[in-house]
C-alpha positions as CSV (number, residue, x, y, z in Angstrom):
1,X,-152.4,75.5,-21.8
2,X,-150.9,72.3,-23.6
3,X,-148.8,70.0,-21.4
4,X,-145.3,68.9,-22.3
5,X,-146.3,65.7,-24.0
6,X,-148.9,67.5,-26.2
7,X,-146.1,69.9,-27.3
8,X,-143.8,67.0,-28.2
9,X,-146.5,65.5,-30.4
10,X,-147.3,68.8,-31.9
11,X,-143.6,69.3,-32.9
12,X,-143.5,65.7,-34.3
13,X,-146.7,66.5,-36.5
14,X,-145.2,69.8,-37.5
15,X,-142.0,68.2,-38.6
16,X,-143.8,65.7,-40.8
17,X,-145.6,68.6,-42.4
18,X,-142.4,70.5,-42.8
19,X,-140.9,67.5,-44.7
20,X,-143.8,67.5,-47.1
21,X,-143.5,71.2,-47.7
22,X,-139.8,70.6,-48.4
23,X,-140.7,68.0,-50.9
24,X,-143.2,70.4,-52.5
25,X,-140.3,73.0,-52.7
26,X,-138.0,70.5,-54.3
27,X,-140.7,69.7,-56.9
28,X,-141.2,73.3,-57.9
29,X,-137.5,73.6,-58.1
30,X,-137.1,70.7,-60.5
31,X,-140.0,71.7,-62.6
32,X,-138.5,75.1,-63.3
33,X,-135.8,73.5,-65.4
34,X,-136.3,73.1,-69.2
35,X,-137.2,69.6,-70.5
36,X,-134.9,70.1,-73.7
37,X,-135.7,69.2,-77.3
38,X,-139.0,68.1,-78.7
39,X,-137.5,64.6,-79.0
40,X,-136.5,64.6,-75.4
41,X,-139.9,65.7,-74.3
42,X,-141.5,63.0,-76.5
43,X,-139.3,60.1,-75.0
44,X,-140.0,61.4,-71.4
45,X,-143.7,61.4,-72.0
46,X,-143.6,57.9,-73.4
47,X,-141.7,56.8,-70.2
48,X,-144.2,58.6,-68.1
49,X,-147.3,57.2,-69.9
50,X,-145.9,53.6,-69.3
51,X,-145.2,54.1,-65.7
52,X,-148.5,55.6,-65.0
53,X,-150.3,52.8,-66.8
54,X,-148.4,50.2,-64.9
55,X,-149.1,51.6,-61.5
56,X,-152.8,52.2,-62.2
57,X,-153.0,48.4,-63.0
58,X,-151.0,47.5,-60.1
59,X,-153.0,49.5,-57.6
60,X,-156.3,48.1,-58.9
61,X,-155.0,44.5,-58.3
62,X,-153.5,45.5,-54.9
63,X,-156.7,47.3,-53.8
64,X,-158.6,43.8,-54.2
65,X,-156.0,42.4,-51.8
66,X,-156.5,45.2,-49.4
67,X,-160.3,45.0,-49.3
68,X,-160.1,41.1,-48.7
69,X,-157.7,41.7,-45.8
70,X,-159.8,44.5,-44.4
71,X,-162.7,42.3,-44.3
72,X,-160.7,39.4,-42.6
73,X,-159.5,41.9,-39.9
74,X,-162.9,43.4,-39.4
75,X,-164.1,39.8,-38.8
76,X,-161.3,39.3,-36.2
77,X,-162.1,42.5,-34.5
78,X,-165.8,41.5,-34.3
79,X,-164.6,38.4,-32.4
80,X,-162.5,40.3,-30.0
81,X,-159.1,39.1,-31.5
82,X,-158.1,42.6,-32.6
83,X,-158.9,46.3,-31.6
84,X,-161.4,48.0,-34.1
85,X,-158.6,50.5,-35.0
86,X,-156.4,47.9,-36.7
87,X,-158.4,47.2,-39.9
88,X,-158.5,51.0,-40.5
89,X,-154.9,51.6,-39.8
90,X,-154.0,48.6,-42.1
91,X,-155.7,50.7,-45.0
92,X,-153.9,53.9,-44.1
93,X,-150.5,52.2,-43.7
94,X,-151.0,50.7,-47.3
95,X,-152.4,53.9,-48.7
96,X,-149.5,56.2,-47.5
97,X,-147.0,53.5,-48.6
98,X,-148.3,53.3,-52.1
99,X,-148.7,57.1,-52.2
100,X,-145.1,57.8,-51.3
101,X,-143.9,55.5,-54.2
102,X,-146.4,57.1,-56.6
103,X,-145.3,60.7,-55.8
104,X,-141.7,59.7,-56.1
105,X,-142.4,58.0,-59.4
106,X,-144.2,61.1,-60.7
107,X,-141.4,63.5,-60.0
108,X,-138.8,61.0,-61.3
109,X,-140.5,60.7,-64.8
110,X,-140.9,64.5,-64.9
111,X,-137.2,65.1,-64.2
112,X,-135.4,62.5,-66.4
113,X,-135.3,64.8,-69.5
114,X,-134.7,67.9,-67.4
115,X,-131.7,66.1,-65.9
116,X,-130.4,65.2,-69.4
117,X,-130.9,68.7,-70.5
118,X,-129.2,70.0,-67.4
119,X,-126.2,67.8,-68.3
120,X,-125.9,69.6,-71.6
121,X,-124.8,72.6,-69.5
122,X,-122.6,70.9,-66.9
123,X,-122.3,68.0,-64.6
124,X,-122.9,70.0,-61.4
125,X,-126.3,71.2,-62.7
126,X,-127.3,67.7,-63.8
127,X,-126.5,66.6,-60.3
128,X,-128.5,69.2,-58.6
129,X,-131.7,68.3,-60.8
130,X,-131.4,64.6,-60.2
131,X,-130.7,65.1,-56.5
132,X,-133.5,67.4,-56.1
133,X,-135.8,64.9,-57.7
134,X,-134.5,62.3,-55.4
135,X,-135.2,64.7,-52.4
136,X,-138.9,64.8,-53.3
137,X,-139.0,60.9,-52.8
138,X,-136.9,61.0,-49.6
139,X,-138.8,63.7,-47.9
140,X,-142.2,62.5,-49.0
141,X,-141.4,59.1,-47.6
142,X,-140.5,60.5,-44.2
143,X,-143.1,63.2,-44.2
144,X,-146.0,60.7,-45.0
145,X,-144.6,58.1,-42.6
146,X,-144.3,60.4,-39.6
147,X,-147.6,62.1,-40.5
148,X,-149.5,58.7,-40.4
149,X,-147.9,57.7,-37.0
150,X,-148.5,61.0,-35.4
151,X,-152.1,61.5,-36.6
152,X,-153.0,58.0,-35.3
153,X,-151.3,58.7,-31.9
154,X,-153.2,62.1,-31.5
155,X,-156.5,60.4,-32.5
156,X,-156.0,57.5,-30.1
157,X,-154.8,59.6,-27.3
158,X,-156.9,62.7,-27.4
159,X,-160.0,61.6,-29.2
160,X,-160.6,58.0,-28.0
161,X,-158.7,58.6,-24.6
162,X,-156.7,55.4,-24.7
163,X,-154.0,54.7,-22.1
164,X,-150.4,54.8,-23.5
165,X,-150.0,50.9,-23.2
166,X,-153.2,50.4,-25.3
167,X,-152.0,52.9,-27.8
168,X,-148.7,51.2,-28.2
169,X,-150.3,47.8,-28.5
170,X,-152.8,49.0,-31.2
171,X,-150.2,50.9,-33.2
172,X,-147.8,48.0,-33.3
173,X,-150.1,46.3,-35.7
174,X,-150.4,49.2,-38.1
175,X,-147.2,48.4,-40.0
176,X,-148.8,45.3,-41.6
177,X,-150.6,47.6,-44.3
178,X,-147.2,49.4,-45.1
179,X,-145.4,46.1,-45.3
180,X,-147.9,44.4,-47.6
181,X,-148.0,47.4,-49.9
182,X,-144.2,47.7,-50.0
183,X,-143.8,43.8,-50.8
184,X,-146.4,44.2,-53.8
185,X,-144.6,47.4,-55.0
186,X,-141.0,45.9,-54.6
187,X,-141.6,42.6,-56.1
188,X,-144.0,43.8,-58.9
189,X,-141.8,46.7,-59.8
190,X,-138.7,44.7,-59.5
191,X,-140.0,42.0,-61.9
192,X,-141.0,44.6,-64.4
193,X,-137.7,46.6,-64.3
194,X,-135.4,43.5,-64.5
195,X,-137.5,41.7,-67.1
196,X,-137.1,44.7,-69.3
197,X,-133.5,45.3,-68.6
198,X,-132.4,41.7,-69.1
199,X,-134.4,41.4,-72.3
200,X,-133.0,44.6,-73.6
201,X,-129.4,43.8,-72.8
202,X,-129.3,40.1,-73.9
203,X,-130.8,40.7,-77.4
204,X,-129.6,44.4,-77.9
205,X,-126.1,44.5,-76.6
206,X,-125.1,40.8,-76.7
207,X,-127.0,39.4,-79.7
208,X,-127.3,42.6,-81.9
209,X,-124.3,44.4,-80.7
210,X,-126.0,47.7,-80.6
211,X,-125.4,50.2,-77.7
212,X,-127.3,50.5,-74.5
213,X,-130.5,52.5,-74.7
214,X,-130.3,52.4,-78.6
215,X,-133.7,53.7,-79.9
216,X,-133.8,50.7,-82.3
217,X,-134.1,48.3,-79.3
218,X,-137.9,47.7,-78.8
219,X,-137.4,47.1,-75.1
220,X,-135.6,50.3,-74.3
221,X,-138.8,52.4,-73.3
222,X,-139.9,49.4,-71.1
223,X,-136.4,49.4,-69.5
224,X,-136.7,53.1,-68.6
225,X,-140.3,52.6,-67.3
226,X,-138.9,49.8,-65.1
227,X,-136.4,52.1,-63.5
228,X,-139.3,54.3,-62.3
229,X,-141.8,51.7,-61.3
230,X,-139.2,49.4,-59.6
231,X,-136.4,51.6,-58.4
232,X,-138.4,54.6,-57.5
233,X,-142.0,53.6,-56.6
234,X,-141.1,50.2,-55.4
235,X,-138.1,51.6,-53.4
236,X,-140.3,54.4,-51.9
237,X,-143.0,51.9,-50.7
238,X,-140.1,49.8,-49.3
239,X,-138.3,52.4,-47.3
240,X,-141.6,53.9,-46.0
241,X,-142.3,50.6,-44.5
242,X,-138.8,50.4,-43.0
243,X,-139.0,53.9,-41.6
244,X,-142.6,53.4,-40.0
245,X,-141.8,49.8,-38.7
246,X,-138.6,50.9,-36.9
247,X,-140.5,53.8,-35.2
248,X,-143.5,51.9,-34.1
249,X,-141.6,48.9,-32.9
250,X,-139.3,51.1,-30.9
251,X,-142.2,53.1,-29.4
252,X,-144.1,50.0,-28.3
253,X,-141.0,48.6,-26.7
254,X,-140.3,51.9,-25.0
255,X,-143.7,51.8,-23.4
256,X,-143.0,48.2,-22.1
257,X,-139.5,49.1,-20.9
258,X,-140.7,52.2,-18.9
259,X,-143.9,51.1,-17.6
260,X,-146.3,53.2,-19.8
261,X,-144.2,56.4,-19.8
262,X,-145.3,58.4,-22.8
263,X,-141.9,59.9,-23.1
264,X,-140.4,56.6,-24.0
265,X,-142.9,56.2,-26.6
266,X,-142.2,59.8,-28.0
267,X,-138.4,59.4,-28.1
268,X,-138.2,57.5,-31.4
269,X,-140.6,59.9,-33.0
270,X,-138.8,62.9,-31.7
271,X,-135.5,61.3,-33.2
272,X,-137.3,61.0,-36.6
273,X,-138.6,64.5,-36.5
274,X,-135.1,65.9,-35.7
275,X,-133.7,63.6,-38.5
276,X,-136.0,65.5,-40.9
277,X,-134.6,68.8,-40.1
278,X,-131.1,67.4,-40.1
279,X,-131.7,66.0,-43.6
280,X,-133.1,69.1,-45.1
281,X,-130.0,71.0,-43.9
282,X,-127.8,68.3,-45.4
283,X,-129.3,68.7,-48.8
284,X,-127.8,72.1,-49.1
285,X,-124.3,70.7,-49.1
286,X,-124.7,68.5,-52.1
287,X,-122.8,70.1,-54.9
288,X,-119.7,69.5,-57.0
289,X,-117.3,70.8,-59.6
290,X,-117.9,70.4,-63.4
291,X,-114.9,68.2,-64.0
292,X,-115.6,65.9,-61.0
293,X,-114.7,62.3,-60.8
294,X,-116.8,59.6,-59.4
295,X,-114.9,60.0,-56.2
296,X,-115.7,63.8,-56.2
297,X,-119.4,62.9,-56.8
298,X,-119.6,60.4,-54.1
299,X,-117.8,62.9,-51.8
300,X,-120.4,65.5,-52.5
301,X,-123.2,63.2,-51.6
302,X,-121.4,61.9,-48.6
303,X,-121.0,65.4,-47.3
304,X,-124.6,65.9,-47.1
305,X,-125.5,62.5,-45.4
306,X,-122.5,62.7,-43.0
307,X,-123.5,66.2,-41.9
308,X,-127.0,65.1,-41.2
309,X,-125.8,62.1,-39.3
310,X,-123.5,64.3,-37.2
311,X,-126.5,66.6,-36.3
312,X,-128.4,63.5,-35.1
313,X,-125.4,62.3,-33.1
314,X,-125.3,65.7,-31.3
315,X,-129.0,66.3,-30.9
316,X,-129.8,62.8,-29.6
317,X,-127.9,63.4,-26.4
318,X,-129.9,66.3,-24.9
319,X,-133.0,64.6,-26.3
320,X,-132.4,61.2,-24.4
321,X,-131.3,63.1,-21.3
322,X,-134.3,65.6,-21.3
323,X,-137.0,62.9,-21.9
324,X,-135.8,59.9,-20.0
325,X,-133.2,61.3,-17.5
326,X,-129.5,61.0,-17.0
327,X,-129.8,57.5,-15.5
328,X,-130.9,56.2,-18.9
329,X,-128.1,57.9,-20.9
330,X,-127.1,54.5,-22.2
331,X,-130.0,54.8,-24.7
332,X,-128.1,57.6,-26.4
333,X,-125.3,55.4,-27.0
334,X,-127.5,52.9,-28.5
335,X,-128.7,55.4,-30.9
336,X,-125.1,56.3,-31.8
337,X,-124.4,52.6,-32.3
338,X,-127.2,52.4,-35.0
339,X,-125.9,55.6,-36.7
340,X,-122.3,54.2,-36.8
341,X,-123.5,50.7,-38.0
342,X,-125.5,52.3,-40.8
343,X,-122.4,54.3,-41.9
344,X,-120.2,51.3,-41.7
345,X,-122.5,49.0,-43.6
346,X,-122.7,51.7,-46.2
347,X,-119.0,51.9,-46.5
348,X,-118.8,48.1,-46.6
349,X,-121.2,48.0,-49.5
350,X,-119.3,50.8,-51.3
351,X,-116.2,48.8,-50.9
352,X,-117.6,45.7,-52.5
353,X,-119.7,47.4,-55.2
354,X,-117.9,50.5,-56.4
355,X,-115.5,50.2,-59.4
356,X,-113.0,52.6,-57.5
357,X,-112.1,49.6,-55.2
358,X,-110.3,46.3,-55.9
359,X,-113.2,43.7,-55.5
360,X,-115.2,45.2,-58.4
361,X,-112.0,45.8,-60.5
362,X,-110.9,42.2,-59.9
363,X,-114.5,41.1,-60.9
364,X,-114.2,43.1,-64.2
365,X,-110.8,41.4,-64.8
366,X,-112.6,38.0,-64.7
367,X,-114.3,39.0,-68.0
368,X,-111.1,38.2,-69.7
369,X,-111.9,34.5,-69.5
370,X,-115.6,34.7,-70.4
371,X,-119.0,34.9,-68.8
372,X,-118.7,31.8,-66.6
373,X,-115.8,33.3,-64.6
374,X,-117.3,36.7,-64.2
375,X,-120.5,35.0,-62.8
376,X,-118.5,32.8,-60.5
377,X,-116.5,35.8,-59.2
378,X,-119.7,37.8,-58.7
379,X,-121.3,35.0,-56.6
380,X,-118.0,34.7,-54.6
381,X,-117.8,38.5,-54.1
382,X,-121.3,38.6,-52.8
383,X,-120.9,35.7,-50.3
384,X,-117.8,37.3,-49.0
385,X,-119.4,40.6,-48.6
386,X,-121.8,39.2,-46.0
387,X,-119.0,39.0,-43.4
388,X,-118.7,42.6,-42.5
389,X,-122.4,43.5,-42.3
390,X,-123.1,40.5,-40.1
391,X,-120.2,41.5,-37.7
392,X,-121.3,45.1,-37.7
393,X,-124.9,44.2,-36.9
394,X,-123.8,41.8,-34.2
395,X,-121.6,44.3,-32.5
396,X,-124.3,46.8,-32.7
397,X,-126.9,44.5,-31.3
398,X,-124.7,43.5,-28.4
399,X,-123.4,46.9,-27.7
400,X,-127.0,48.5,-27.8
401,X,-128.5,45.8,-25.6
402,X,-125.9,46.1,-22.8
403,X,-125.3,49.9,-22.8
404,X,-129.1,50.4,-22.7
405,X,-129.3,48.5,-19.5
406,X,-130.1,44.9,-20.6
407,X,-127.7,43.5,-18.1
408,X,-129.9,40.9,-16.5
409,X,-133.2,39.1,-17.3
410,X,-135.1,41.7,-15.2
411,X,-133.7,44.4,-17.4
412,X,-134.0,42.6,-20.7
413,X,-136.8,45.0,-22.0
414,X,-134.5,47.9,-21.7
415,X,-131.9,46.1,-23.7
416,X,-134.4,45.3,-26.5
417,X,-135.5,48.9,-26.5
418,X,-131.8,49.9,-26.9
419,X,-131.8,47.7,-30.0
420,X,-134.9,49.1,-31.4
421,X,-133.5,52.8,-30.9
422,X,-130.4,51.6,-32.8
423,X,-132.6,50.8,-35.8
424,X,-134.3,54.3,-35.5
425,X,-130.8,55.8,-35.4
426,X,-129.8,54.1,-38.5
427,X,-132.9,55.4,-40.4
428,X,-133.3,58.8,-38.7
429,X,-131.6,60.6,-41.6
430,X,-133.6,58.6,-44.3
431,X,-134.8,61.9,-45.9
432,X,-131.4,62.6,-47.4
433,X,-130.1,59.0,-47.5
434,X,-133.1,58.0,-49.7
435,X,-132.5,61.2,-51.9
436,X,-129.0,60.0,-52.7
437,X,-130.6,56.6,-53.5
438,X,-133.6,57.8,-55.6
439,X,-131.5,60.1,-57.7
440,X,-129.9,57.1,-59.4
441,X,-132.8,55.9,-61.4
442,X,-133.4,59.6,-62.6
443,X,-129.8,59.8,-63.9
444,X,-130.2,56.3,-65.5
445,X,-133.3,57.6,-67.3
446,X,-131.4,60.7,-68.4
447,X,-128.7,58.7,-69.9
448,X,-131.3,56.8,-72.0
449,X,-133.0,59.9,-73.2
450,X,-129.6,61.4,-74.2
451,X,-128.8,58.3,-76.1
452,X,-132.2,58.1,-77.9
453,X,-132.4,61.8,-78.5
454,X,-129.0,61.8,-80.2
455,X,-127.4,64.4,-77.7
456,X,-123.7,65.1,-77.8
457,X,-121.5,62.2,-76.5
458,X,-120.3,64.6,-73.6
459,X,-123.8,64.6,-72.3
460,X,-124.0,60.9,-72.1
461,X,-120.5,60.8,-70.5
462,X,-122.0,63.1,-67.8
463,X,-125.3,61.2,-67.2
464,X,-123.1,57.9,-67.0
465,X,-120.9,59.4,-64.4
466,X,-124.0,60.2,-62.4
467,X,-125.6,56.8,-63.1
468,X,-122.5,55.0,-62.1
469,X,-122.5,56.8,-58.7
470,X,-126.3,56.0,-58.6
471,X,-125.4,52.3,-58.7
472,X,-123.1,52.7,-55.7
473,X,-125.7,54.9,-53.7
474,X,-128.5,52.4,-54.5
475,X,-126.4,49.5,-53.2
476,X,-125.5,51.6,-50.2
477,X,-129.2,52.4,-49.6
478,X,-130.1,48.8,-49.8
479,X,-127.5,48.2,-47.3
480,X,-129.0,50.6,-44.8
481,X,-132.5,49.0,-45.6
482,X,-131.3,45.4,-45.0
483,X,-129.3,46.4,-41.7
484,X,-132.2,48.3,-40.4
485,X,-134.6,45.5,-41.2
486,X,-132.4,43.1,-39.2
487,X,-132.5,45.4,-36.1
488,X,-136.2,46.1,-36.6
489,X,-137.1,42.4,-37.0
490,X,-135.3,41.6,-33.7
491,X,-137.3,44.4,-32.0
492,X,-140.6,43.0,-33.6
493,X,-139.7,39.6,-32.5
494,X,-139.6,40.8,-28.8
495,X,-142.7,42.7,-29.5
496,X,-144.4,39.6,-30.6
497,X,-143.4,37.7,-27.3
498,X,-144.8,40.7,-25.3
499,X,-148.0,40.7,-27.3
500,X,-148.6,37.0,-26.8
501,X,-147.7,37.1,-23.1
502,X,-150.4,39.8,-22.8
503,X,-153.2,37.7,-24.2
504,X,-155.1,35.4,-21.8
505,X,-153.5,32.0,-22.1
506,X,-150.7,33.2,-24.0
507,X,-147.8,33.2,-21.5
508,X,-148.0,29.3,-21.1
509,X,-147.7,29.0,-24.9
510,X,-144.6,30.9,-25.1
511,X,-142.9,29.8,-21.9
512,X,-140.2,27.4,-23.4
513,X,-138.4,29.3,-26.1
514,X,-135.2,27.1,-26.4
515,X,-133.7,24.9,-29.1
516,X,-134.6,21.7,-27.3
517,X,-138.3,22.5,-27.9
518,X,-139.1,20.7,-31.2
519,X,-141.6,23.4,-32.2
520,X,-139.0,26.2,-31.9
521,X,-136.5,24.0,-33.8
522,X,-139.0,23.2,-36.7
523,X,-140.0,26.8,-36.9
524,X,-136.4,27.8,-37.1
525,X,-135.8,25.5,-40.1
526,X,-139.0,26.8,-41.9
527,X,-138.1,30.3,-41.3
528,X,-134.5,29.8,-42.6
529,X,-135.9,28.2,-45.7
530,X,-138.5,31.0,-46.4
531,X,-136.1,33.6,-47.8
532,X,-134.6,31.1,-50.2
533,X,-138.2,30.0,-51.4
534,X,-139.1,33.7,-51.7
535,X,-136.0,34.5,-53.7
536,X,-136.6,31.6,-55.9
537,X,-140.1,32.6,-56.6
538,X,-139.1,36.3,-57.5
539,X,-136.0,35.1,-59.6
540,X,-138.1,32.6,-61.4
541,X,-140.8,35.3,-62.1
542,X,-138.0,37.7,-63.6
543,X,-136.8,34.8,-65.7
544,X,-140.3,34.1,-67.1
545,X,-141.0,37.6,-67.9
546,X,-137.6,38.2,-69.4
547,X,-138.1,35.3,-71.7
548,X,-141.1,36.9,-73.1
549,X,-139.3,40.1,-73.7
550,X,-136.4,38.4,-75.4
551,X,-138.8,36.6,-77.7
552,X,-140.7,39.8,-78.6
553,X,-137.4,41.8,-79.2
554,X,-136.1,39.1,-81.4
555,X,-139.4,39.1,-83.3
556,X,-139.4,42.7,-84.0
557,X,-135.7,42.6,-85.1
558,X,-136.6,39.9,-87.6
559,X,-140.0,41.0,-88.8
560,X,-139.9,44.9,-88.9
561,X,-138.4,45.9,-92.1
562,X,-135.8,48.5,-91.9
563,X,-135.6,48.5,-88.1
564,X,-132.0,47.8,-87.6
565,X,-131.1,50.4,-90.3
566,X,-133.0,53.1,-88.4
567,X,-135.6,53.4,-91.1
568,X,-138.6,52.1,-89.1
569,X,-139.8,52.5,-85.6
570,X,-140.0,49.5,-83.1
571,X,-143.2,48.7,-81.2
572,X,-142.2,50.0,-77.7
573,X,-145.7,49.6,-76.4
574,X,-145.8,45.8,-76.9
575,X,-142.7,45.4,-74.7
576,X,-144.2,47.7,-71.9
577,X,-147.5,45.8,-72.0
578,X,-145.7,42.4,-71.8
579,X,-143.7,43.6,-68.8
580,X,-146.9,44.9,-67.2
581,X,-148.8,41.8,-67.5
582,X,-146.0,39.5,-66.5
583,X,-145.0,41.4,-63.4
584,X,-148.5,41.9,-62.1
585,X,-149.3,38.3,-62.5
586,X,-146.0,37.0,-61.1
587,X,-146.0,39.3,-58.0
588,X,-149.0,37.7,-56.4
589,X,-147.6,34.2,-55.2
590,X,-144.5,35.6,-53.4
591,X,-146.7,38.2,-51.5
592,X,-149.4,35.6,-50.5
593,X,-146.6,33.1,-49.2
594,X,-145.3,35.8,-46.9
595,X,-148.7,36.5,-45.5
596,X,-150.1,32.9,-45.2
597,X,-147.1,31.1,-43.9
598,X,-146.8,32.8,-40.6
599,X,-150.5,32.0,-39.9
600,X,-150.2,28.5,-40.9
601,X,-147.0,28.0,-38.8
602,X,-148.7,29.6,-35.9
603,X,-151.9,27.4,-36.2
604,X,-149.8,24.2,-36.4
605,X,-146.8,24.9,-34.2
606,X,-148.1,27.5,-31.9
607,X,-146.5,30.6,-30.7
608,X,-143.1,29.1,-30.0
609,X,-143.0,27.8,-33.5
610,X,-143.6,31.3,-34.8
611,X,-140.7,32.8,-32.8
612,X,-138.5,30.1,-34.2
613,X,-139.7,30.9,-37.7
614,X,-139.1,34.6,-37.2
615,X,-135.5,34.0,-35.9
616,X,-134.7,31.7,-38.6
617,X,-136.0,34.1,-41.4
618,X,-134.2,37.1,-39.9
619,X,-130.8,35.4,-39.9
620,X,-130.9,33.7,-43.3
621,X,-132.9,36.5,-44.9
622,X,-130.2,39.1,-43.8
623,X,-127.4,37.2,-45.2
624,X,-129.2,36.3,-48.3
625,X,-130.2,39.9,-49.0
626,X,-126.7,41.3,-48.5
627,X,-125.3,38.6,-50.7
628,X,-127.7,39.2,-53.6
629,X,-127.6,43.0,-53.4
630,X,-123.8,43.2,-53.3
631,X,-123.3,40.7,-56.1
632,X,-125.7,42.4,-58.4
633,X,-124.2,45.9,-57.6
634,X,-120.7,44.7,-58.3
635,X,-121.7,43.0,-61.6
636,X,-123.4,46.3,-62.8
637,X,-120.4,48.4,-61.9
638,X,-118.0,46.0,-63.4
639,X,-119.8,46.2,-66.6
640,X,-119.6,50.1,-66.4
641,X,-115.9,49.9,-65.6
642,X,-115.4,48.0,-68.8
643,X,-117.6,50.3,-70.7
644,X,-115.4,53.3,-69.5
645,X,-112.5,51.7,-71.6
646,X,-111.0,49.0,-69.4
647,X,-110.5,45.4,-70.5
648,X,-111.4,46.2,-74.2
649,X,-114.1,48.7,-73.8
650,X,-117.5,48.6,-75.3
651,X,-118.3,46.0,-77.9
652,X,-115.4,43.7,-76.9
653,X,-115.8,40.1,-75.8
654,X,-115.1,41.1,-72.3
655,X,-117.9,43.7,-72.4
656,X,-120.3,41.0,-73.7
657,X,-119.3,38.7,-70.8
658,X,-119.8,41.5,-68.3
659,X,-123.3,42.2,-69.8
660,X,-124.2,38.5,-69.1
661,X,-123.0,38.9,-65.5
662,X,-125.0,42.0,-65.1
663,X,-128.2,40.4,-66.5
664,X,-127.7,37.6,-63.8
665,X,-127.2,40.3,-61.2
666,X,-130.2,42.5,-62.2
667,X,-132.8,40.3,-60.3
668,X,-130.4,39.8,-57.5
669,X,-130.0,43.4,-56.6
670,X,-133.2,44.9,-57.7
671,X,-136.0,42.2,-57.3
672,X,-135.1,39.4,-54.8
673,X,-132.4,40.9,-52.6
674,X,-134.2,44.2,-51.6
675,X,-137.6,42.3,-51.2
676,X,-136.1,40.0,-48.6
677,X,-135.8,42.8,-46.1
678,X,-139.5,43.4,-46.4
679,X,-140.2,39.9,-46.0
680,X,-138.6,39.4,-42.7
681,X,-140.5,42.5,-41.2
682,X,-143.8,41.4,-42.9
683,X,-143.6,38.0,-41.3
684,X,-143.2,39.7,-37.9
685,X,-146.0,42.0,-38.6
686,X,-148.4,39.3,-39.7
687,X,-147.5,37.3,-36.7
688,X,-148.3,40.2,-34.4
689,X,-151.8,40.8,-35.9
690,X,-152.7,37.3,-35.9
691,X,-151.2,36.5,-32.4
692,X,-154.6,36.2,-30.6
693,X,-155.9,33.8,-33.3
694,X,-152.8,31.6,-32.9
695,X,-153.1,31.7,-29.1
696,X,-156.6,30.5,-29.0
697,X,-156.7,28.0,-32.0
698,X,-153.2,26.5,-32.3
699,X,-152.7,22.7,-32.2
700,X,-149.6,23.0,-30.0
């Protein structure tokens, strides 16, 4: 008869399978809807073809990196610097991360025309199609993430018969594969989508004065392809990494805090499993009326996410009590702190980026005096928006640490475990949270198809309503990802210290972690600088790629006779190919920097220098990511606010100024900003994997 621990992990495995079955159910539900006219099918097929071609080339390049890293990890394992499980888990983490993004992209490109066609019948029907498509992404991510974790645990526990502490130590290094794949996907996809978006907007809307998604614009298909490879495939890989990273770091810290108790390791996984069930129930509450405003649409999505969060808040109490006892009930309040912090960060993001609130309305008003003032206003808004998230995270960390039991140095491990559980709590309802995020690019594509296929203007109005809400939910989703990244990075930093302390000779190398230690101080400066260097590289990459698109669009407008009159077709494939080549070439350097720098810092400054680097990168990276994501989201919604008829409406000077602001914000919110939260966790993951190498071969 199976024991209690076996039943726990069978339930966790079953929950992951249940999530994947629900994703399959949502897929079949979406595919039952009609694609629309022949023209709509043709446009959707072109977008799908471009997205598939990009991912095929991206994965072929990324596979070379994974093979090289696999061989390096094999060599380290041969010299006793790693367990033999790590190289193979590195591959599975990367594979499932990429697979989650690929599946999400496939359903997104299959549902864009279906969403446009559904909007012909009504707004609620369009919302249901787009949200169901987003649900496929959300539940694929959580299903594959929990499946990977539970399968590895069962393998290590029941096949290789490892002790719980050994399992936790081994699994802690598994996230490096997921983080590496996520960074490639986010950076590469972000460069693609924003290069196409910037090029299409600057030449099409600003220079030529034609509408957004006008079929005469040669970059319009590339723009729609970019929505899928960046905002869907890239985001899926990104949040897969966040989800898995938070669970395995909390599980490892639970083992350390409770002296090898398997129940402490199971608690984060059980919370994730219950979160899957809560998220599935929440999806059935997402519906709205046909004449809904943006507030009504937002309320419909919030109803589902809030319901799921409430279930977790209720279920976590008996879960903590039953697994770890009444004396550790403080851990429940740590989970609750993470849930509340996630909601508050989401509301803060919504306030600063939604055009229903004053900050974005004031930003739109800055367009009255031109492009410069709207850019200045957007930067100011983004900087100011960092205050609330940093206060929320700070209070959450402080509360979770002390309520979990980290009152003294002897109980510090309990406090750190509480912080890690707060991160799990924040991401426990990722299934539905990601569904509300991923539906946005589907609605955006649907609007483009409605425009290019010449559908009734009312259809475009409905898709624009869904798209405007998608911008807000996407910004909120980025807020969740960034907030959880900060908490997870703190937990991983503590895990790094534990990892080093457990290596022979490591305890002495990490004994003096204070600011008076020059290696810590230098590491702190280097770490604080890293997010800025990383953002500069990704922003520069978008700029270079966008320049090539601008020149190509101008060339086609100039050389293709009859294009502007609608008598000739543009060469869409040329722009897709340019974006593909540029993004794949430019994504390599930022990712290599994120992997090489922690190893170099460790070999030169030692383990204490690495801790300083991780601390510096976490603090500056969190602030920079919030600033860039919120600035970009506000610029985008300010443009849409003007397009809705405010401040002169479409085609006005104010609109052109807002378009310029939006093009500046595009790489802020969709390339550099969301990639930074992956960066700060990848730095920790790489540091943990190479900890033994640094301990034995560092200079200091």
